[in-house]
MARBA-3410 file (N, C-alpha, C, O; in Angstrom, 1 decimal):
205
30.4,-33.7,18.7,28.8,-33.7,17.5,29.2,-34.0,16.3,30.4,-33.8,16.3 ~ 28.9,-34.4,15.0,29.6,-34.7,13.9,28.8,-33.7,13.2,27.8,-33.0,13.5 ~ 29.3,-33.8,12.5,29.0,-32.3,11.1,27.7,-31.9,10.9,27.6,-30.7,10.9 ~ 26.2,-33.0,10.8,25.1,-32.7,10.9,25.0,-31.8,11.9,25.0,-30.6,11.5 ~ 24.8,-31.9,13.5,24.9,-31.3,14.6,25.5,-30.1,14.5,24.9,-29.1,14.9
26.6,-30.1,14.0,27.5,-28.6,13.9,26.7,-27.8,13.2,26.3,-26.9,13.9 ~ 26.1,-27.7,11.8,25.0,-27.1,10.9,23.6,-27.0,11.4,22.9,-26.0,11.2 ~ 23.1,-28.1,12.2,22.1,-27.8,12.5,22.3,-26.7,13.6,21.4,-25.9,13.2 ~ 23.0,-26.0,14.8,22.6,-25.9,15.8,23.2,-24.3,15.3,22.8,-23.2,15.8 ~ 24.4,-24.6,14.0,24.8,-23.3,13.1,23.4,-22.1,12.8,23.2,-20.9,13.0
22.6,-23.1,12.4,21.2,-22.7,11.9,20.8,-22.0,12.8,21.1,-20.8,13.0 ~ 20.0,-22.8,13.8,19.7,-22.2,14.9,20.0,-20.7,15.4,19.4,-19.6,15.5 ~ 21.3,-21.2,15.5,22.1,-19.9,16.1,21.4,-18.5,14.9,20.3,-17.9,15.0 ~ 22.3,-18.3,13.7,21.0,-17.7,12.8,20.3,-17.0,13.1,20.4,-15.8,13.3 ~ 19.1,-18.0,13.3,17.6,-18.2,13.1,17.5,-16.9,14.1,17.2,-15.7,13.7
17.7,-17.3,15.5,18.2,-16.7,17.1,18.3,-15.4,16.6,17.2,-14.8,16.5 ~ 19.6,-14.6,16.2,19.9,-13.6,15.3,18.9,-12.4,14.8,18.7,-11.3,15.1 ~ 18.5,-13.5,13.8,18.0,-12.8,12.7,16.8,-12.4,13.6,16.4,-11.3,13.4 ~ 16.0,-13.4,14.7,15.0,-12.7,15.6,15.2,-11.6,16.4,14.9,-10.4,16.3 ~ 15.8,-12.2,17.1,16.4,-10.6,17.9,16.6,-9.3,17.5,16.3,-8.3,18.2
17.2,-9.5,16.0,17.3,-7.8,15.8,16.2,-7.6,14.8,16.3,-6.7,14.0 ~ 15.1,-8.5,14.7,13.4,-7.9,14.1,12.7,-7.3,14.6,12.4,-7.8,15.7 ~ 12.2,-6.6,14.4,11.1,-5.1,15.4,10.3,-4.9,15.5,9.7,-5.9,15.2 ~ 9.6,-4.2,15.7,8.3,-3.6,14.9,8.3,-2.2,15.4,8.7,-1.6,16.4 ~ 7.6,-1.7,14.2,7.3,0.0,13.8,5.8,0.2,13.8,5.1,-0.3,12.9
5.2,0.8,14.9,4.1,0.8,14.9,4.4,2.8,14.3,5.2,3.5,14.8 ~ 3.1,3.3,12.9,3.3,3.9,12.8,1.4,4.8,12.8,0.3,4.4,12.5 ~ 2.0,6.4,13.3,0.2,6.5,14.2,0.2,7.7,13.2,1.1,8.5,13.3 ~ -0.8,8.0,12.0,-1.3,9.4,10.6,-1.9,9.6,11.8,-2.4,8.9,12.7 ~ -1.8,11.3,11.6,-2.9,12.4,12.4,-2.6,13.3,11.0,-1.8,13.6,10.2
-4.2,13.5,11.3,-4.3,15.0,10.5,-4.0,16.2,11.1,-3.9,16.0,12.2 ~ -3.8,17.2,11.0,-3.6,18.6,11.6,-4.3,18.8,13.1,-4.1,19.2,14.2 ~ -5.3,18.2,12.4,-6.3,18.3,13.8,-6.1,17.9,15.3,-6.3,18.4,16.5 ~ -5.6,16.5,14.3,-5.3,15.4,15.5,-6.4,14.5,15.2,-6.7,13.9,16.2 ~ -7.3,14.1,14.0,-7.9,13.2,13.9,-6.4,12.0,13.3,-5.2,12.2,13.1
-7.5,10.6,13.2,-6.8,10.0,12.4,-6.8,10.3,11.1,-7.7,10.9,10.4 ~ -5.8,9.8,10.8,-6.0,9.3,8.9,-6.2,8.4,8.4,-5.3,7.6,8.7 ~ -6.9,7.8,7.6,-7.6,6.8,7.0,-6.7,6.8,5.5,-6.4,7.7,4.9 ~ -6.5,5.1,5.1,-6.2,5.0,3.8,-4.7,5.9,3.8,-4.6,6.5,2.7 ~ -3.7,6.0,4.6,-2.2,6.3,4.3,-2.0,5.3,4.7,-2.4,4.6,5.6
-0.5,4.9,2.8,-0.4,3.6,2.7,1.9,3.9,3.8,2.6,4.8,3.4 ~ 2.2,3.2,4.7,3.1,3.3,5.4,4.1,2.4,4.8,4.1,1.2,5.0 ~ 5.1,3.0,3.8,6.4,1.7,3.8,7.7,2.2,4.0,8.2,3.2,3.7 ~ 8.3,1.1,4.8,9.8,0.6,5.8,11.0,0.9,4.0,11.1,0.2,3.0 ~ 11.6,2.1,4.3,12.6,1.8,2.8,14.0,0.8,3.6,15.2,0.8,3.8
13.3,0.2,3.6,14.7,-1.3,4.1,14.4,-2.7,3.7,13.3,-3.3,3.7 ~ 15.5,-3.2,3.2,15.9,-4.2,2.4,14.7,-5.6,3.1,14.6,-6.3,4.1 ~ 14.2,-5.4,2.1,12.4,-6.9,3.3,12.5,-7.6,1.3,12.7,-7.0,0.2 ~ 12.4,-9.2,1.7,11.7,-9.4,0.8,10.4,-9.4,0.8,9.7,-9.6,1.8 ~ 9.8,-9.0,-1.1,8.9,-9.1,-1.0,7.3,-10.2,-0.9,7.3,-11.3,-1.5
6.4,-9.9,-0.2,5.3,-10.8,-0.3,5.0,-11.8,-2.2,5.5,-11.6,-3.3 ~ 4.4,-12.5,-1.8,4.5,-13.3,-3.1,2.8,-12.1,-4.1,2.0,-11.5,-3.5 ~ 3.2,-12.4,-5.5,1.8,-12.0,-5.6,0.2,-12.4,-5.5,0.3,-13.6,-5.6 ~ -0.9,-12.1,-5.3,-1.6,-12.1,-4.6,-3.4,-12.2,-5.6,-3.2,-12.3,-6.8 ~ -4.2,-12.2,-5.5,-5.4,-11.4,-5.9,-6.4,-11.0,-5.3,-7.0,-11.7,-4.4
-6.8,-9.4,-5.6,-7.3,-8.6,-4.9,-8.3,-8.3,-5.7,-8.2,-8.6,-6.9 ~ -9.8,-7.4,-5.0,-10.8,-7.3,-6.0,-10.8,-5.6,-5.9,-9.9,-5.0,-5.3 ~ -11.6,-5.1,-6.4,-11.6,-3.4,-6.3,-13.0,-3.4,-6.5,-13.2,-4.0,-7.5 ~ -14.1,-2.9,-5.9,-16.2,-3.4,-6.4,-16.1,-1.9,-6.8,-15.8,-0.8,-6.3 ~ -16.5,-2.1,-7.7,-17.8,-0.5,-8.2,-19.2,-0.2,-8.0,-20.1,-0.6,-8.8
-19.6,0.5,-6.8,-20.7,-0.3,-5.9,-20.9,1.8,-5.2,-20.0,2.6,-4.8 ~ -22.6,2.2,-5.4,-22.6,3.0,-5.3,-22.6,4.5,-6.1,-23.1,5.6,-5.9 ~ -21.6,3.5,-7.5,-21.0,4.9,-7.9,-19.5,5.1,-7.1,-18.9,6.1,-7.2 ~ -19.2,4.0,-6.4,-17.2,4.8,-6.0,-17.1,3.2,-6.5,-17.8,2.5,-7.2 ~ -15.4,3.2,-5.5,-14.6,2.3,-5.9,-14.2,1.5,-4.2,-14.1,2.0,-3.1
-14.2,0.3,-4.7,-14.2,0.1,-2.8,-13.3,-1.2,-2.6,-13.8,-2.3,-2.9 ~ -12.1,-1.0,-2.2,-11.5,0.1,-1.3,-11.1,1.3,-2.0,-10.7,1.3,-3.2 ~ -11.0,2.4,-1.3,-10.7,4.1,-2.4,-9.1,3.5,-2.1,-8.8,3.3,-3.3 ~ -8.2,3.2,-1.5,-6.7,2.6,-1.6,-6.4,1.3,-0.9,-6.6,0.8,0.2 ~ -5.4,0.7,-2.4,-5.3,-1.2,-1.6,-3.6,-0.9,-2.1,-3.0,-0.2,-2.9
-3.2,-1.8,-1.2,-1.9,-2.2,-1.3,-1.6,-3.5,-1.7,-2.1,-4.4,-1.0 ~ -1.0,-3.7,-2.7,-0.8,-5.3,-3.5,1.0,-5.1,-3.7,1.7,-4.2,-3.8 ~ 1.3,-6.5,-3.8,2.8,-6.7,-4.0,2.4,-7.0,-5.6,1.5,-7.6,-6.3 ~ 3.6,-6.1,-5.8,4.2,-6.2,-7.4,4.2,-7.6,-8.4,5.1,-8.5,-8.3 ~ 3.1,-7.6,-9.4,2.9,-9.2,-9.8,1.5,-9.6,-9.6,1.0,-10.4,-10.5
0.7,-9.1,-8.6,-0.8,-9.3,-8.6,-1.2,-9.1,-9.6,-0.7,-8.5,-10.5 ~ -2.6,-9.6,-9.4,-4.0,-9.2,-10.4,-5.3,-8.9,-9.8,-6.0,-9.8,-9.2 ~ -5.7,-7.7,-10.0,-7.1,-6.9,-9.7,-8.4,-7.0,-10.8,-8.7,-6.6,-11.9 ~ -8.9,-7.7,-9.9,-10.2,-7.8,-10.7,-11.4,-6.9,-10.3,-12.0,-7.0,-9.3 ~ -11.6,-5.7,-11.3,-12.8,-5.1,-11.0,-13.9,-5.4,-11.1,-14.1,-6.1,-12.1
-15.3,-5.0,-10.1,-16.3,-5.7,-10.3,-17.7,-4.8,-10.2,-17.8,-3.9,-9.4 ~ -18.5,-5.0,-11.0,-19.3,-4.0,-11.3,-20.5,-4.2,-10.1,-21.3,-5.1,-10.3 ~ -20.6,-3.6,-9.4,-21.7,-4.1,-8.6,-23.3,-3.1,-8.6,-24.2,-3.0,-7.7 ~ -23.1,-2.5,-9.8,-23.4,-1.4,-10.3,-24.5,-1.4,-11.1,-24.3,-1.6,-12.3 ~ -25.8,-1.0,-10.7,-26.4,-2.0,-12.0,-27.1,-1.0,-13.2,-28.2,-0.8,-13.7
-25.8,-0.5,-13.5,-25.3,0.9,-15.1,-23.7,0.3,-15.0,-23.0,-0.3,-14.3 ~ -23.8,0.9,-16.1,-22.2,0.2,-17.0,-21.2,1.8,-16.5,-21.4,3.0,-16.6 ~ -19.6,0.9,-15.9,-19.0,1.9,-15.9,-17.5,1.3,-16.5,-17.3,0.1,-16.5 ~ -16.6,2.2,-17.0,-15.4,2.2,-18.0,-14.5,2.8,-17.1,-14.5,3.9,-16.8 ~ -13.8,1.9,-16.8,-12.7,1.9,-15.3,-11.3,2.4,-16.9,-11.2,2.1,-18.0
-10.3,3.5,-16.0,-9.5,3.4,-16.7,-8.2,4.0,-15.4,-8.4,4.3,-14.2 ~ -6.7,4.0,-16.4,-5.8,4.9,-15.6,-4.9,5.0,-16.8,-4.8,4.2,-17.8 ~ -4.4,6.2,-16.3,-3.3,7.2,-17.1,-2.1,7.0,-17.1,-1.3,7.4,-17.9 ~ -1.9,6.1,-15.7,-0.8,6.3,-14.8,0.5,5.7,-15.0,0.4,4.5,-15.2 ~ 1.9,6.1,-15.1,2.9,5.5,-16.0,3.4,4.1,-15.3,4.3,3.4,-15.6
2.4,4.0,-14.0,3.1,2.2,-13.6,2.3,1.7,-14.3,2.6,1.1,-15.3 ~ 0.9,1.8,-13.7,0.1,0.5,-15.5,-0.7,1.4,-15.8,-1.5,1.9,-15.0 ~ -0.8,1.9,-17.7,-1.9,2.3,-17.7,-3.2,1.5,-18.2,-3.3,0.3,-18.0 ~ -3.7,1.9,-18.6,-5.0,0.7,-18.9,-6.5,1.1,-19.3,-6.5,2.3,-19.7 ~ -7.6,0.5,-19.5,-8.6,0.7,-20.0,-9.7,-0.4,-20.1,-9.6,-1.5,-20.8
-10.5,-0.1,-19.4,-11.4,-1.1,-19.2,-12.8,-1.0,-20.0,-13.5,-0.8,-19.0 ~ -13.4,-1.1,-20.7,-13.8,-0.7,-21.6,-15.9,-0.8,-21.0,-16.1,-1.7,-20.3 ~ -16.6,-0.2,-21.3,-18.2,-1.0,-20.1,-18.6,-2.3,-20.1,-18.8,-3.3,-20.9 ~ -18.5,-2.0,-19.1,-18.7,-3.2,-18.8,-19.8,-3.0,-17.2,-19.4,-2.3,-16.3 ~ -21.2,-3.9,-17.1,-22.7,-3.9,-17.0,-21.9,-5.1,-14.7,-20.9,-5.6,-14.3
-23.3,-4.8,-14.3,-23.3,-5.2,-13.3,-22.9,-6.5,-13.5,-23.3,-7.3,-14.5 ~ -22.1,-6.8,-12.6,-22.3,-8.4,-12.6,-20.8,-8.8,-13.2,-20.2,-9.8,-12.8 ~ -20.3,-8.2,-14.0,-19.5,-8.1,-14.6,-17.5,-8.1,-14.1,-17.4,-7.7,-12.9 ~ -16.9,-8.3,-14.4,-15.5,-8.3,-13.8,-14.3,-8.3,-14.9,-14.2,-9.2,-15.6 ~ -13.6,-7.2,-14.8,-12.2,-7.2,-15.5,-11.4,-7.4,-14.9,-11.6,-7.2,-13.7
-10.1,-7.8,-15.2,-8.8,-8.0,-15.0,-7.5,-7.5,-14.9,-6.9,-8.0,-15.8 ~ -6.8,-6.7,-14.0,-5.8,-6.4,-14.6,-4.3,-6.8,-13.7,-4.4,-6.5,-12.5 ~ -3.1,-7.2,-14.2,-2.3,-7.6,-13.8,-0.8,-6.5,-13.6,0.0,-6.5,-14.5 ~ -0.7,-5.7,-12.5,0.5,-4.9,-12.0,1.8,-5.8,-12.2,2.1,-6.7,-11.5 ~ 2.6,-5.2,-13.3,3.8,-5.5,-12.9,5.5,-5.0,-12.8,6.6,-5.3,-13.2
4.6,-3.8,-11.9,5.9,-2.8,-11.6,5.3,-2.3,-10.0,4.2,-2.1,-9.4 ~ 7.0,-2.1,-9.6,6.2,-0.9,-8.2,5.8,0.7,-8.3,6.8,1.5,-8.5 ~ 4.5,1.2,-8.1,3.6,2.7,-8.6,2.8,2.3,-7.5,2.7,1.4,-6.7 ~ 2.1,4.2,-7.9,0.8,4.2,-7.7,0.3,4.3,-8.9,0.8,4.8,-9.9 ~ -1.0,3.4,-8.5,-1.8,3.9,-10.0,-3.2,4.3,-9.7,-3.9,3.6,-9.0
-4.0,5.8,-10.3,-4.7,6.4,-9.8,-5.5,6.0,-11.1,-5.1,6.0,-12.3 ~ -7.2,5.6,-10.6,-8.1,4.9,-11.1,-8.5,5.8,-11.2,-8.1,6.7,-10.5 ~ -10.0,6.0,-12.5,-11.0,6.7,-13.1,-12.2,5.9,-13.3,-12.5,4.7,-13.0 ~ -13.2,7.1,-14.0,-14.3,6.3,-14.6,-14.5,6.8,-15.5,-14.9,7.9,-15.1 ~ -14.6,6.7,-16.7,-15.1,7.3,-17.9,-16.3,8.8,-17.2,-16.4,10.0,-16.9
-17.0,7.5,-17.4,-18.8,7.4,-17.4,-18.8,8.4,-16.3,-19.3,9.5,-16.4 ~ -18.2,8.1,-15.3,-18.7,8.9,-13.9,-17.3,9.6,-13.7,-16.2,9.1,-14.0 ~ -17.5,11.2,-13.2,-15.9,11.7,-13.3,-16.0,11.6,-11.6,-14.9,11.4,-11.3 ~ -16.7,11.6,-10.6,-16.3,11.9,-9.6,-15.3,10.5,-8.4,-14.7,10.4,-7.3 ~ -15.6,9.6,-9.8,-14.9,7.8,-9.0,-13.6,8.6,-9.2,-13.1,9.5,-9.9
-13.1,7.7,-7.8,-11.6,8.0,-8.1,-10.8,7.3,-6.9,-11.3,7.5,-5.8 ~ -10.0,6.6,-6.8,-9.2,4.8,-6.5,-7.8,5.0,-6.9,-7.3,5.6,-7.9 ~ -7.2,4.3,-5.4,-5.8,4.6,-6.1,-5.0,3.0,-5.6,-5.6,2.2,-4.9 ~ -4.1,2.7,-5.9,-3.3,1.2,-6.2,-2.0,1.1,-5.7,-1.3,1.8,-6.4 ~ -1.4,0.7,-4.9,0.0,1.2,-4.5,0.8,0.1,-4.7,1.1,-0.4,-3.6
1.2,-0.3,-5.5,2.4,-1.7,-6.6,3.2,-1.4,-5.3,3.5,-0.2,-5.1 ~ 3.8,-2.6,-4.3,4.7,-2.5,-3.7,5.8,-3.2,-3.7,5.5,-4.4,-3.9 ~ 7.3,-3.1,-3.5,8.2,-4.4,-3.8,8.6,-5.0,-2.5,9.5,-5.8,-2.6 ~ 8.1,-4.8,-0.9,8.2,-5.1,-0.1,7.4,-5.3,1.1,6.4,-4.7,1.6 ~ 8.2,-6.3,1.4,6.7,-6.8,2.4,6.4,-6.4,3.6,5.7,-7.1,4.4
7.3,-4.6,3.9,7.4,-3.9,4.7,5.9,-2.4,4.7,5.9,-1.3,5.1 ~ 5.1,-3.2,4.1,4.2,-1.9,3.3,3.2,-1.3,4.0,3.5,-0.1,4.2 ~ 2.2,-1.7,4.4,0.0,-1.2,4.9,-0.2,0.0,5.1,0.4,0.9,5.5 ~ -1.1,-0.3,4.8,-2.6,1.0,4.2,-3.0,1.4,6.1,-3.2,0.3,6.8 ~ -3.0,2.0,6.5,-3.7,2.9,8.3,-5.5,2.5,8.1,-6.0,2.7,7.1
-6.1,2.2,9.2,-7.1,1.5,9.2,-7.6,3.1,9.4,-7.1,4.2,9.0 ~ -9.3,2.5,10.4,-9.9,3.8,10.7,-8.8,4.9,11.7,-8.4,6.1,11.3 ~ -8.4,4.4,13.1,-7.2,4.2,13.8,-6.4,5.3,13.4,-6.1,6.0,14.3 ~ -5.8,5.6,12.1,-4.8,6.3,11.3,-4.1,5.2,11.6,-3.6,5.1,10.4 ~ -3.7,4.4,12.1,-2.3,3.2,12.8,-2.4,1.9,12.1,-3.3,1.2,11.8
-1.2,1.8,12.1,-0.8,0.7,11.6,1.3,0.2,11.7,2.3,0.9,11.4 ~ 1.2,-1.1,12.1,2.3,-2.0,12.5,3.2,-2.6,11.3,2.8,-3.1,10.2 ~ 4.2,-2.5,11.7,5.3,-3.4,9.8,6.0,-3.5,11.3,6.5,-2.7,12.0 ~ 5.5,-5.5,11.3,6.3,-6.2,11.6,7.2,-6.7,11.1,7.3,-7.0,10.0 ~ 8.0,-6.9,12.1,9.6,-8.2,11.6,10.3,-7.4,11.0,11.0,-7.9,10.1
10.4,-6.1,11.1,11.3,-5.1,10.1,13.0,-5.3,10.7,13.1,-5.8,11.9 ~ 13.7,-5.1,10.2,15.2,-4.7,10.5,15.0,-3.5,11.5,14.1,-2.6,11.5 ~ 16.8,-4.1,12.9,16.4,-3.2,13.5,17.5,-2.1,13.5,17.8,-1.5,14.6 ~ 18.1,-1.8,12.4,19.1,-0.5,11.6,17.9,1.0,11.8,16.7,1.0,12.0 ~ 18.5,1.8,11.6,17.6,3.5,11.4,17.3,2.8,9.8,18.1,2.2,9.0
15.9,3.3,9.7,15.9,3.7,8.5,14.3,4.6,8.0,13.4,4.9,8.7 ~ 14.4,5.0,6.4,13.6,5.5,6.3,11.7,5.0,6.3,11.3,3.9,5.9 ~ 10.9,6.0,6.8,9.3,5.1,7.0,8.7,6.3,6.1,8.4,7.4,6.5 ~ 8.5,6.0,4.9,7.8,7.0,3.9,6.0,6.4,4.0,5.5,5.3,3.7 ~ 5.4,7.9,4.5,4.0,7.6,4.5,3.6,8.3,2.9,4.3,9.1,2.2
2.2,7.8,2.6,2.3,8.2,1.6,0.4,8.6,1.8,-0.3,8.0,2.6 ~ 0.0,9.4,0.9,-1.6,9.6,1.0,-3.0,10.6,-0.6,-3.5,11.7,-0.8 ~ -2.9,10.1,-0.8,-3.4,10.7,-2.0,-4.0,12.3,-1.7,-4.4,12.8,-2.8 ~ -3.9,12.9,-0.7,-4.5,14.2,-0.1,-3.1,14.9,0.1,-2.8,16.1,-0.2 ~ -2.3,14.0,0.5,-1.1,14.8,1.5,-0.2,15.9,0.3,0.1,15.9,-0.9
0.1,16.7,1.4,0.2,18.2,0.6,1.9,17.8,1.3,2.5,17.9,2.4 ~ 2.3,17.4,0.0,3.9,16.8,-0.1,4.4,16.6,-1.5,3.6,16.1,-2.3 ~ 5.6,16.9,-2.0,5.9,16.1,-3.5,5.2,15.0,-3.3,5.0,14.4,-2.2 ~ 4.7,14.4,-4.7,5.1,13.2,-4.2,3.4,12.4,-3.4,3.0,11.3,-3.2 ~ 3.1,13.4,-3.3,1.6,12.9,-2.1,2.6,12.3,-1.0,2.0,11.9,0.0
4.4,12.2,-1.0,4.5,11.6,0.1,5.5,12.2,0.9,6.3,13.0,0.5 ~ 5.3,11.7,2.8,6.2,12.5,3.5,7.5,11.3,4.2,7.0,10.2,4.6 ~ 8.8,11.6,4.4,9.2,10.9,5.1,9.8,11.4,6.1,10.4,12.5,6.1 ~ 9.8,10.3,7.8,10.6,10.4,8.9,11.5,8.8,9.1,11.6,7.7,8.6 ~ 12.0,9.6,10.2,13.1,8.0,10.4,12.6,7.2,11.8,12.1,7.8,12.7
12.7,5.7,11.7,12.9,5.1,12.5,14.5,5.0,13.8,14.8,3.8,13.4 ~ 15.0,5.1,14.2,16.3,5.0,14.6,16.4,3.7,15.2,15.6,2.8,15.6 ~ 17.7,3.9,15.2,18.0,2.1,15.5,17.6,1.8,16.4,17.2,2.6,17.2 ~ 17.4,0.0,16.8,16.7,-0.3,18.0,16.3,-1.4,17.8,16.5,-2.3,17.0 ~ 14.8,-1.0,19.5,13.9,-2.3,18.7,12.7,-1.7,18.8,12.6,-0.6,18.3
12.1,-2.1,19.3,10.4,-1.5,19.0,9.9,-0.1,19.0,10.4,0.8,19.8 ~ 9.2,0.2,18.3,9.3,1.9,18.6,8.1,2.7,17.5,8.2,2.9,16.3 ~ 7.2,3.0,18.2,6.1,4.7,18.2,6.4,5.4,17.1,7.6,5.7,17.1 ~ 5.8,5.8,16.3,6.0,6.5,15.2,4.7,7.5,15.2,3.7,7.2,14.6 ~ 4.8,8.9,16.0,3.3,9.6,15.9,4.2,10.5,14.4,5.2,11.2,14.3
2.9,10.1,13.0,3.3,11.2,12.7,2.6,12.4,11.4,2.3,12.1,10.2 ~ 2.4,13.6,12.0,0.9,14.2,11.1,1.9,15.4,10.2,3.0,16.0,10.2 ~ 0.5,15.0,9.3,0.5,15.3,8.3,-0.3,16.2,7.5,-1.3,15.6,7.7 ~ -0.5,16.8,7.0,-1.5,17.7,6.2,-2.1,17.9,4.8,-1.5,18.4,3.9 ~ -3.0,17.5,4.9,-3.6,17.0,4.1,-4.8,18.2,3.2,-5.7,18.9,3.6
-4.4,17.9,2.1,-5.4,18.8,1.3,-6.5,18.3,0.7,-6.7,17.1,0.5 ~ -7.6,19.5,0.3,-9.2,18.7,-0.5,-8.9,17.7,-1.6,-7.9,17.5,-2.4 ~ -9.7,17.4,-1.4,-9.7,15.9,-2.7,-9.8,16.4,-4.4,-10.8,16.6,-5.1 ~ -8.8,16.5,-4.8,-8.9,17.0,-6.6,-9.4,16.2,-7.8,-9.2,15.0,-8.0 ~ -9.8,16.9,-8.3,-10.2,15.6,-9.6,-9.3,15.7,-10.1,-8.3,16.4,-9.9
-9.7,14.3,-11.4,-9.2,12.9,-11.4,-8.1,14.1,-12.7,-8.4,14.8,-13.7 ~ -7.0,13.6,-11.9,-5.6,13.9,-13.1,-5.4,13.0,-15.0,-6.0,12.0,-15.0 ~ -5.2,13.1,-15.4,-4.8,12.1,-17.0,-3.8,12.3,-16.9,-3.2,12.0,-17.9 ~ -2.9,12.9,-15.6,-1.4,12.5,-15.9,-0.8,12.6,-14.8,0.3,13.1,-14.7 ~ -1.7,12.0,-13.6,-0.9,11.3,-12.4,-0.8,10.4,-12.6,-0.2,9.7,-11.9
END
């Protein structure tokens, strides 16, 4: 076998080894009553290449932000689109990204790029009940739960790692709970959390 052939075989072996070590981590988040928790962001605290930046949308409709929680890679841009027949004034005072989108009306949009990881709490200066959150992440191993309270982190490394569960109403420091995914193959992690009632928008979040 020539040098090129040996190189191809070696690369194939490395690829197979990496595939064998990768696994899926399925996390199911429930509240104290056993009900599924939607919009919990589950992140694996382990090395992993961050996905490329993308383009996302948060609508303002029926005096609400939709979606309520959005997970985006670092460097992504979010369009804030007003679908209501009245004006909105979107802002955030979060250290991760402070910005203010002054009055814009129906059919108009404003865009913001998020250049560092962290939590961004959103509000509207006109409508105090409007609230939403953006989780800016620097890993591919992060996603939010659906209505079934479940999320699967695919292709995760096989070693033991911390799994961080965040929700804006979670009763814990920083709204984050940590569980451990043991080393090995595919794993299912049930996570029970305690939630508090939604609090009014805090300007120093």
